VMD Tcl script that builds the backbone (N, CA, C; Angstrom):
set m [mol new atoms 246]
animate dup $m
set s [atomselect $m all]
$s set {name element resname resid chain x y z} {
  {N N UNK 1 A 0.822 -1.179 0.000}
  {CA C UNK 1 A 0.000 0.000 0.000}
  {C C UNK 1 A 0.878 1.261 0.000}
  {N N UNK 2 A 0.505 2.238 -0.772}
  {CA C UNK 2 A 1.277 3.474 -0.839}
  {C C UNK 2 A 1.006 4.334 0.383}
  {N N UNK 3 A 2.025 5.014 0.794}
  {CA C UNK 3 A 1.897 5.947 1.908}
  {C C UNK 3 A 1.000 7.107 1.472}
  {N N UNK 4 A 0.081 7.507 2.327}
  {CA C UNK 4 A -0.859 8.566 1.981}
  {C C UNK 4 A -0.159 9.917 1.791}
  {N N UNK 5 A 0.937 10.155 2.524}
  {CA C UNK 5 A 1.633 11.434 2.442}
  {C C UNK 5 A 2.430 11.572 1.139}
  {N N UNK 6 A 3.058 10.490 0.706}
  {CA C UNK 6 A 3.909 10.570 -0.472}
  {C C UNK 6 A 3.137 10.399 -1.768}
  {N N UNK 7 A 2.042 9.698 -1.735}
  {CA C UNK 7 A 1.220 9.465 -2.908}
  {C C UNK 7 A 2.018 8.818 -4.042}
  {N N UNK 8 A 3.027 8.040 -3.663}
  {CA C UNK 8 A 3.827 7.336 -4.648}
  {C C UNK 8 A 4.950 8.159 -5.244}
  {N N UNK 9 A 5.113 9.400 -4.840}
  {CA C UNK 9 A 6.145 10.274 -5.407}
  {C C UNK 9 A 7.106 10.755 -4.334}
  {N N UNK 10 A 7.365 9.962 -3.355}
  {CA C UNK 10 A 8.186 10.367 -2.217}
  {C C UNK 10 A 9.587 10.793 -2.581}
  {N N UNK 11 A 10.295 10.009 -3.374}
  {CA C UNK 11 A 11.684 10.348 -3.672}
  {C C UNK 11 A 11.779 11.560 -4.599}
  {N N UNK 12 A 10.854 11.682 -5.527}
  {CA C UNK 12 A 10.892 12.812 -6.432}
  {C C UNK 12 A 10.560 14.116 -5.699}
  {N N UNK 13 A 9.565 14.106 -4.871}
  {CA C UNK 13 A 9.170 15.303 -4.131}
  {C C UNK 13 A 10.211 15.652 -3.075}
  {N N UNK 14 A 10.879 14.653 -2.536}
  {CA C UNK 14 A 11.913 14.905 -1.537}
  {C C UNK 14 A 13.075 15.681 -2.127}
  {N N UNK 15 A 13.417 15.422 -3.360}
  {CA C UNK 15 A 14.492 16.137 -4.029}
  {C C UNK 15 A 14.063 17.508 -4.518}
  {N N UNK 16 A 12.795 17.683 -4.779}
  {CA C UNK 16 A 12.294 18.963 -5.300}
  {C C UNK 16 A 12.453 20.084 -4.274}
  {N N UNK 17 A 12.198 19.814 -3.011}
  {CA C UNK 17 A 12.309 20.876 -2.007}
  {C C UNK 17 A 13.751 21.338 -1.878}
  {N N UNK 18 A 14.690 20.403 -2.030}
  {CA C UNK 18 A 16.107 20.757 -1.946}
  {C C UNK 18 A 16.484 21.741 -3.061}
  {N N UNK 19 A 16.067 21.452 -4.290}
  {CA C UNK 19 A 16.394 22.333 -5.415}
  {C C UNK 19 A 15.653 23.666 -5.318}
  {N N UNK 20 A 14.478 23.649 -4.754}
  {CA C UNK 20 A 13.745 24.889 -4.550}
  {C C UNK 20 A 14.474 25.799 -3.558}
  {N N UNK 21 A 14.938 25.235 -2.465}
  {CA C UNK 21 A 15.687 26.018 -1.473}
  {C C UNK 21 A 17.009 26.485 -2.071}
  {N N UNK 22 A 17.692 25.611 -2.796}
  {CA C UNK 22 A 18.953 25.970 -3.440}
  {C C UNK 22 A 18.757 27.120 -4.425}
  {N N UNK 23 A 17.674 27.072 -5.182}
  {CA C UNK 23 A 17.358 28.132 -6.131}
  {C C UNK 23 A 17.224 29.475 -5.427}
  {N N UNK 24 A 16.465 29.538 -4.342}
  {CA C UNK 24 A 16.250 30.806 -3.640}
  {C C UNK 24 A 17.514 31.291 -2.934}
  {N N UNK 25 A 18.315 30.377 -2.433}
  {CA C UNK 25 A 19.582 30.779 -1.811}
  {C C UNK 25 A 20.491 31.420 -2.869}
  {N N UNK 26 A 20.545 30.842 -4.057}
  {CA C UNK 26 A 21.361 31.402 -5.130}
  {C C UNK 26 A 20.832 32.758 -5.591}
  {N N UNK 27 A 19.529 32.920 -5.654}
  {CA C UNK 27 A 18.932 34.206 -6.040}
  {C C UNK 27 A 19.287 35.277 -5.013}
  {N N UNK 28 A 19.118 34.979 -3.737}
  {CA C UNK 28 A 19.416 35.946 -2.675}
  {C C UNK 28 A 20.900 36.279 -2.660}
  {N N UNK 29 A 21.756 35.280 -2.792}
  {CA C UNK 29 A 23.203 35.528 -2.815}
  {C C UNK 29 A 23.578 36.401 -4.010}
  {N N UNK 30 A 22.958 36.179 -5.140}
  {CA C UNK 30 A 23.224 36.995 -6.321}
  {C C UNK 30 A 22.821 38.447 -6.118}
  {N N UNK 31 A 21.657 38.667 -5.509}
  {CA C UNK 31 A 21.204 40.035 -5.235}
  {C C UNK 31 A 22.160 40.726 -4.264}
  {N N UNK 32 A 22.589 40.031 -3.224}
  {CA C UNK 32 A 23.528 40.603 -2.260}
  {C C UNK 32 A 24.847 40.934 -2.947}
  {N N UNK 33 A 25.348 40.034 -3.772}
  {CA C UNK 33 A 26.616 40.250 -4.468}
  {C C UNK 33 A 26.539 41.461 -5.392}
  {N N UNK 34 A 25.483 41.561 -6.180}
  {CA C UNK 34 A 25.329 42.673 -7.120}
  {C C UNK 34 A 25.172 43.995 -6.369}
  {N N UNK 35 A 24.417 43.993 -5.277}
  {CA C UNK 35 A 24.240 45.212 -4.481}
  {C C UNK 35 A 25.569 45.680 -3.905}
  {N N UNK 36 A 26.330 44.771 -3.336}
  {CA C UNK 36 A 27.635 45.145 -2.772}
  {C C UNK 36 A 28.584 45.634 -3.859}
  {N N UNK 37 A 28.534 45.026 -5.030}
  {CA C UNK 37 A 29.392 45.429 -6.131}
  {C C UNK 37 A 29.069 46.866 -6.556}
  {N N UNK 38 A 27.759 47.194 -6.681}
  {CA C UNK 38 A 27.379 48.550 -7.055}
  {C C UNK 38 A 27.772 49.557 -5.985}
  {N N UNK 39 A 27.627 49.212 -4.723}
  {CA C UNK 39 A 27.995 50.123 -3.651}
  {C C UNK 39 A 29.500 50.376 -3.635}
  {N N UNK 40 A 30.303 49.342 -3.807}
  {CA C UNK 40 A 31.755 49.496 -3.849}
  {C C UNK 40 A 32.172 50.317 -5.070}
  {N N UNK 41 A 31.531 50.073 -6.175}
  {CA C UNK 41 A 31.848 50.786 -7.401}
  {C C UNK 41 A 31.539 52.272 -7.250}
  {N N UNK 42 A 30.409 52.596 -6.634}
  {CA C UNK 42 A 30.042 53.987 -6.408}
  {C C UNK 42 A 30.971 54.661 -5.425}
  {N N UNK 43 A 31.398 53.941 -4.419}
  {CA C UNK 43 A 32.308 54.491 -3.419}
  {C C UNK 43 A 33.669 54.809 -4.029}
  {N N UNK 44 A 34.122 53.969 -4.953}
  {CA C UNK 44 A 35.423 54.182 -5.590}
  {C C UNK 44 A 35.399 55.350 -6.573}
  {N N UNK 45 A 34.239 55.709 -7.106}
  {CA C UNK 45 A 34.148 56.800 -8.068}
  {C C UNK 45 A 34.142 58.168 -7.399}
  {N N UNK 46 A 33.922 58.252 -6.123}
  {CA C UNK 46 A 33.771 59.521 -5.427}
  {C C UNK 46 A 35.096 60.201 -5.147}
  {N N UNK 47 A 35.964 60.276 -6.108}
  {CA C UNK 47 A 37.224 60.992 -5.962}
  {C C UNK 47 A 38.094 60.460 -4.842}
  {N N UNK 48 A 38.122 59.191 -4.693}
  {CA C UNK 48 A 38.918 58.625 -3.609}
  {C C UNK 48 A 40.375 58.550 -4.016}
  {N N UNK 49 A 41.213 58.722 -3.023}
  {CA C UNK 49 A 42.646 58.654 -3.259}
  {C C UNK 49 A 43.233 57.546 -2.419}
  {N N UNK 50 A 44.346 57.837 -1.766}
  {CA C UNK 50 A 45.024 56.868 -0.924}
  {C C UNK 50 A 44.119 56.514 0.251}
  {N N UNK 51 A 43.950 55.243 0.532}
  {CA C UNK 51 A 43.130 54.736 1.638}
  {C C UNK 51 A 41.684 55.197 1.562}
  {N N UNK 52 A 41.187 55.509 0.371}
  {CA C UNK 52 A 39.801 55.891 0.208}
  {C C UNK 52 A 39.505 57.332 0.591}
  {N N UNK 53 A 40.526 58.137 0.921}
  {CA C UNK 53 A 40.316 59.535 1.263}
  {C C UNK 53 A 40.096 60.347 -0.008}
  {N N UNK 54 A 39.258 61.383 0.089}
  {CA C UNK 54 A 39.067 62.274 -1.049}
  {C C UNK 54 A 40.279 63.181 -1.173}
  {N N UNK 55 A 40.379 63.857 -2.304}
  {CA C UNK 55 A 41.510 64.756 -2.538}
  {C C UNK 55 A 41.525 65.880 -1.501}
  {N N UNK 56 A 40.345 66.384 -1.153}
  {CA C UNK 56 A 40.270 67.455 -0.166}
  {C C UNK 56 A 40.728 66.971 1.210}
  {N N UNK 57 A 40.349 65.743 1.576}
  {CA C UNK 57 A 40.766 65.199 2.870}
  {C C UNK 57 A 42.284 65.036 2.930}
  {N N UNK 58 A 42.877 64.591 1.838}
  {CA C UNK 58 A 44.338 64.443 1.795}
  {C C UNK 58 A 45.006 65.809 1.911}
  {N N UNK 59 A 44.445 66.791 1.202}
  {CA C UNK 59 A 44.993 68.146 1.261}
  {C C UNK 59 A 44.908 68.724 2.671}
  {N N UNK 60 A 43.766 68.491 3.328}
  {CA C UNK 60 A 43.606 68.982 4.706}
  {C C UNK 60 A 44.591 68.312 5.658}
  {N N UNK 61 A 44.843 67.044 5.458}
  {CA C UNK 61 A 45.812 66.342 6.302}
  {C C UNK 61 A 47.218 66.899 6.098}
  {N N UNK 62 A 47.571 67.173 4.836}
  {CA C UNK 62 A 48.897 67.727 4.566}
  {C C UNK 62 A 49.052 69.106 5.207}
  {N N UNK 63 A 47.989 69.911 5.162}
  {CA C UNK 63 A 48.025 71.241 5.775}
  {C C UNK 63 A 48.130 71.126 7.296}
  {N N UNK 64 A 47.379 70.195 7.853}
  {CA C UNK 64 A 47.413 69.998 9.307}
  {C C UNK 64 A 48.784 69.520 9.779}
  {N N UNK 65 A 49.459 68.705 8.974}
  {CA C UNK 65 A 50.796 68.226 9.341}
  {C C UNK 65 A 51.869 69.283 9.136}
  {N N UNK 66 A 51.523 70.364 8.442}
  {CA C UNK 66 A 52.503 71.408 8.185}
  {C C UNK 66 A 53.332 71.176 6.944}
  {N N UNK 67 A 52.925 70.242 6.100}
  {CA C UNK 67 A 53.664 69.963 4.876}
  {C C UNK 67 A 53.519 71.092 3.863}
  {N N UNK 68 A 52.375 71.804 3.897}
  {CA C UNK 68 A 52.147 72.921 2.985}
  {C C UNK 68 A 51.675 74.126 3.789}
  {N N UNK 69 A 51.917 75.315 3.242}
  {CA C UNK 69 A 51.477 76.530 3.951}
  {C C UNK 69 A 50.043 76.890 3.535}
  {N N UNK 70 A 49.481 77.915 4.165}
  {CA C UNK 70 A 48.089 78.285 3.941}
  {C C UNK 70 A 47.848 78.719 2.491}
  {N N UNK 71 A 48.769 79.491 1.931}
  {CA C UNK 71 A 48.608 79.969 0.557}
  {C C UNK 71 A 48.548 78.793 -0.422}
  {N N UNK 72 A 49.436 77.847 -0.249}
  {CA C UNK 72 A 49.448 76.653 -1.098}
  {C C UNK 72 A 48.182 75.846 -0.894}
  {N N UNK 73 A 47.759 75.732 0.367}
  {CA C UNK 73 A 46.531 75.001 0.680}
  {C C UNK 73 A 45.339 75.622 -0.049}
  {N N UNK 74 A 45.183 76.929 0.037}
  {CA C UNK 74 A 44.053 77.614 -0.594}
  {C C UNK 74 A 44.092 77.457 -2.111}
  {N N UNK 75 A 45.267 77.583 -2.713}
  {CA C UNK 75 A 45.395 77.446 -4.168}
  {C C UNK 75 A 45.038 76.022 -4.606}
  {N N UNK 76 A 45.555 75.037 -3.894}
  {CA C UNK 76 A 45.276 73.643 -4.252}
  {C C UNK 76 A 43.805 73.308 -4.026}
  {N N UNK 77 A 43.215 73.875 -3.006}
  {CA C UNK 77 A 41.798 73.657 -2.720}
  {C C UNK 77 A 40.940 74.190 -3.871}
  {N N UNK 78 A 41.293 75.375 -4.403}
  {CA C UNK 78 A 40.576 75.934 -5.559}
  {C C UNK 78 A 40.721 75.021 -6.775}
  {N N UNK 79 A 41.905 74.459 -6.928}
  {CA C UNK 79 A 42.169 73.607 -8.084}
  {C C UNK 79 A 41.340 72.321 -8.075}
  {N N UNK 80 A 41.119 71.759 -6.912}
  {CA C UNK 80 A 40.413 70.460 -6.862}
  {C C UNK 80 A 38.902 70.603 -6.754}
  {N N UNK 81 A 38.410 71.764 -6.321}
  {CA C UNK 81 A 36.964 71.938 -6.214}
  {C C UNK 81 A 36.377 72.247 -7.580}
  {N N UNK 82 A 35.200 71.681 -7.874}
  {CA C UNK 82 A 34.573 71.906 -9.192}
  {C C UNK 82 A 34.081 73.334 -9.363}
}
mol reanalyze $m
mol bondsrecalc $m
mol representation Tube
mol addrep $m
């Protein structure tokens, strides 16, 4: 007598749920991967320099360290701003 729950398709239906879960896991992983890729790509386009700092941030650090004087800082700041 066939089991009432399986209706004669126990092994086939047992494998179907596995592929269904695998399918959704792959879809979700793909969405996460693509989202992270776009976010990283956008972050890299924002005028990043060394260690991801913008040109203005690097210039401010150089001025704060005393590597450049105020006149040079102001001129370089004008040059990098749109």
